[in-house]
C-alpha positions in Angstrom: 41.1 1.4 40.3 38.4 3.5 38.7 36.0 2.5 35.9 38.0 4.5 33.5 41.2 2.4 34.1 39.3 -0.8 33.0 39.1 0.6 29.4 42.4 0.7 27.5 43.5 4.1 26.2 43.4 2.9 22.6 39.8 1.5 22.7 37.1 3.6 21.0 34.4 4.7 23.4 31.4 6.8 22.6 31.9 10.4 23.8 28.8 10.3 26.1 30.1 7.1 27.7 33.6 8.5 28.0 32.1 11.5 29.8 30.2 9.2 32.1 33.3 7.2 32.9 35.4 10.2 33.5 33.1 11.6 36.1 35.0 12.1 39.4 32.1 12.5 41.8 28.4 11.6 42.2 27.1 15.0 41.0 29.2 14.9 37.9 28.2 11.3 37.3 24.5 12.1 37.6 24.9 15.1 35.2 26.7 13.0 32.7 24.2 10.2 33.0 21.3 12.6 32.6 22.9 14.0 29.4 23.4 10.5 28.1 19.8 9.6 28.7 18.6 12.8 27.1 20.8 12.1 24.1 19.3 8.7 23.7 15.8 10.1 24.1 16.6 12.6 21.4 17.7 9.9 19.0 14.5 8.0 19.7 12.5 11.1 19.1 14.2 11.6 15.7 13.7 8.0 14.7 10.0 8.1 15.7 9.6 11.4 13.8 11.0 10.1 10.6 8.9 6.9 10.9 5.8 9.0 11.5 6.6 11.2 8.4 7.1 8.1 6.2 3.9 6.6 7.3 2.1 9.9 6.9 3.3 10.3 3.4 2.3 6.7 2.5 -1.2 7.2 4.0 -1.6 10.5 2.1 -1.0 8.7 -1.2 -3.8 6.2 -0.7 -7.2 7.1 -2.1 -9.6 8.6 0.4 -12.7 8.2 -1.8 -13.5 4.5 -1.0 -16.3 3.6 1.3 -15.1 2.5 4.8 -16.8 -0.6 6.1 -14.7 -1.8 9.0 -11.1 -1.6 10.2 -8.4 -4.1 10.1 -7.1 -4.5 13.6 -3.5 -5.6 13.1 -0.7 -5.3 10.6 -1.4 -8.9 9.6 -5.0 -8.0 8.8 -3.8 -5.1 6.6 -1.5 -7.5 4.7 -4.4 -9.9 4.3 -6.5 -7.2 2.7 -3.8 -6.3 0.3 -3.2 -9.9 -0.6 -7.0 -10.2 -1.3 -6.7 -7.2 -3.7 -3.8 -8.9 -5.5 -5.6 -12.2 -5.8 -8.8 -10.6 -7.1 -6.8 -8.6 -9.7 -5.0 -11.8 -10.8 -8.3 -13.7 -11.1 -9.9 -10.9 -13.1 -6.9 -10.8 -15.5 -7.0 -14.5 -16.1 -10.8 -14.5 -16.8 -10.3 -11.6 -19.2 -7.5 -13.4 -21.0 -9.5 -16.6 -21.2 -12.4 -14.8 -22.8 -10.1 -13.2 -25.4 -8.3 -16.5 -26.2 -11.6 -18.3 -26.6 -13.3 -15.8 -28.9 -10.4 -14.6 -31.0 -10.1 -17.8 -33.0 -13.8 -17.9 -33.6 -13.7 -14.3 -34.9 -10.8 -15.1 -37.3 -12.6 -18.2 -38.6 -15.8 -16.2 -39.2 -13.9 -13.5 -41.0 -12.3 -16.1 -43.3 -15.6 -17.8 -44.0 -17.2 -14.4 -44.8 -14.4 -13.5 -47.2 -14.9 -16.9 -49.0 -18.6 -16.2 -49.2 -18.1 -12.8 -50.7 -16.2 -14.1 -53.7 -19.0 -16.6 -54.6 -21.5 -15.8 -57.3 -25.0 -15.6 -56.0 -26.0 -18.1 -58.6 -23.4 -20.6 -57.3 -25.2 -23.7 -55.8 -23.1 -23.5 -52.7 -23.8 -19.9 -52.0 -27.1 -20.4 -50.1 -25.7 -23.2 -48.0 -22.5 -21.2 -47.1 -24.6 -18.2 -46.3 -26.8 -20.2 -44.0 -23.8 -21.8 -42.3 -22.2 -18.4 -41.8 -25.4 -16.9 -40.3 -25.6 -19.8 -37.8 -22.0 -19.4 -36.8 -22.4 -15.6 -36.5 -25.4 -16.2 -34.2 -23.4 -18.7 -32.0 -20.5 -16.2 -31.9 -22.8 -13.4 -30.8 -24.2 -15.5 -28.1 -20.7 -16.5 -26.9 -19.7 -12.8 -26.9 -22.8 -11.9 -24.8 -21.9 -14.6 -22.3 -18.3 -13.7 -22.3 -18.8 -10.0 -21.9 -21.1 -10.7 -18.9 -18.3 -12.7 -17.4 -15.9 -9.9 -18.0 -18.1 -7.4 -16.2 -18.4 -9.8 -13.3 -14.7 -10.3 -13.3 -14.0 -6.6 -13.1 -16.3 -6.2 -10.1 -13.1 -7.0 -8.1 -12.3 -3.3 -8.4 -15.2 -2.4 -6.1 -14.1 -5.0 -3.6 -10.5 -4.0 -3.8 -11.5 -0.4 -3.1 -13.2 -1.4 0.1 -10.1 -3.4 1.2 -7.7 -0.6 0.3 -10.0 1.8 2.3 -9.7 -0.5 5.3 -5.9 -0.6 5.0 -5.9 3.2 4.7 -8.0 3.6 7.8 -5.7 1.2 9.7 -2.6 3.2 8.6 -4.4 6.4 9.8 -4.8 4.8 13.2 -1.2 3.8 13.4 -0.1 7.2 12.2 -2.2 8.8 14.9 -0.4 6.6 17.5 3.0 7.5 16.1 2.2 11.2 16.2 1.2 10.8 19.8 4.5 9.1 20.5 6.3 12.0 18.8 4.4 14.3 21.1 5.4 12.4 24.2 9.0 11.9 23.2 9.3 15.5 22.1 8.2 16.5 25.6 10.9 14.3 27.1 13.4 15.8 24.8 12.3 19.4 25.7 10.4 20.2 22.5 7.3 22.4 22.6 4.5 20.0 21.6 1.0 21.3 20.9 -1.9 19.3 22.4 -4.9 18.2 20.5 -7.5 15.5 20.7 -7.6 14.9 17.0 -4.9 15.6 14.5 -5.9 16.8 11.0 -3.6 16.4 8.0 -2.5 20.0 8.2 -1.9 19.7 11.9 0.2 16.6 11.2 2.3 18.5 8.6 2.7 21.4 11.0 3.6 19.2 13.9 6.2 17.2 12.0 7.6 20.4 10.5 8.0 21.9 13.9 10.1 18.9 14.9 12.2 19.3 11.7 10.8 16.4 9.7 
């Protein structure tokens, strides 16, 4: 009984596996096995190439203008940096909204008091007292605005910190991309592709390399 007889005629078998099972001698078996391995290597090469292309495009879209002050070492570190950016953004948004919600009622109240004062005759006995009260409230409001605006500026400083964190993630992605490109080189060599050698890969070289491989 051969290996081929152990599989029913109606059972679906991959063509490469069928060729391997149908081999009658060692030489044919070795050739079929070699073709099967090369086919699997080619599939791996294609998958790695598409992965490298996707990562390359993602990295390209990130800003390259931020200062680089260290590298995240793992994917977990990269996620942590991005979570930090989200948290800082949320904190700044809440502080800005709090400032607006605090000062808006004060501004509306001052506007109402000013309108009431404008309709009073200067000879009205209450005019001077109302004007003084309004002036005091305006001074308090201005002081609150000054404090609140300072807090808003401080809250928006998250943008500088977030830029640094995004830069770290971008640098980490560049490192991963470089590794993937090297894997494409190695796998392309196994699959018979003509892979150029270079110590460092520029963006143009990455585009050219991936284009040569059909990605």
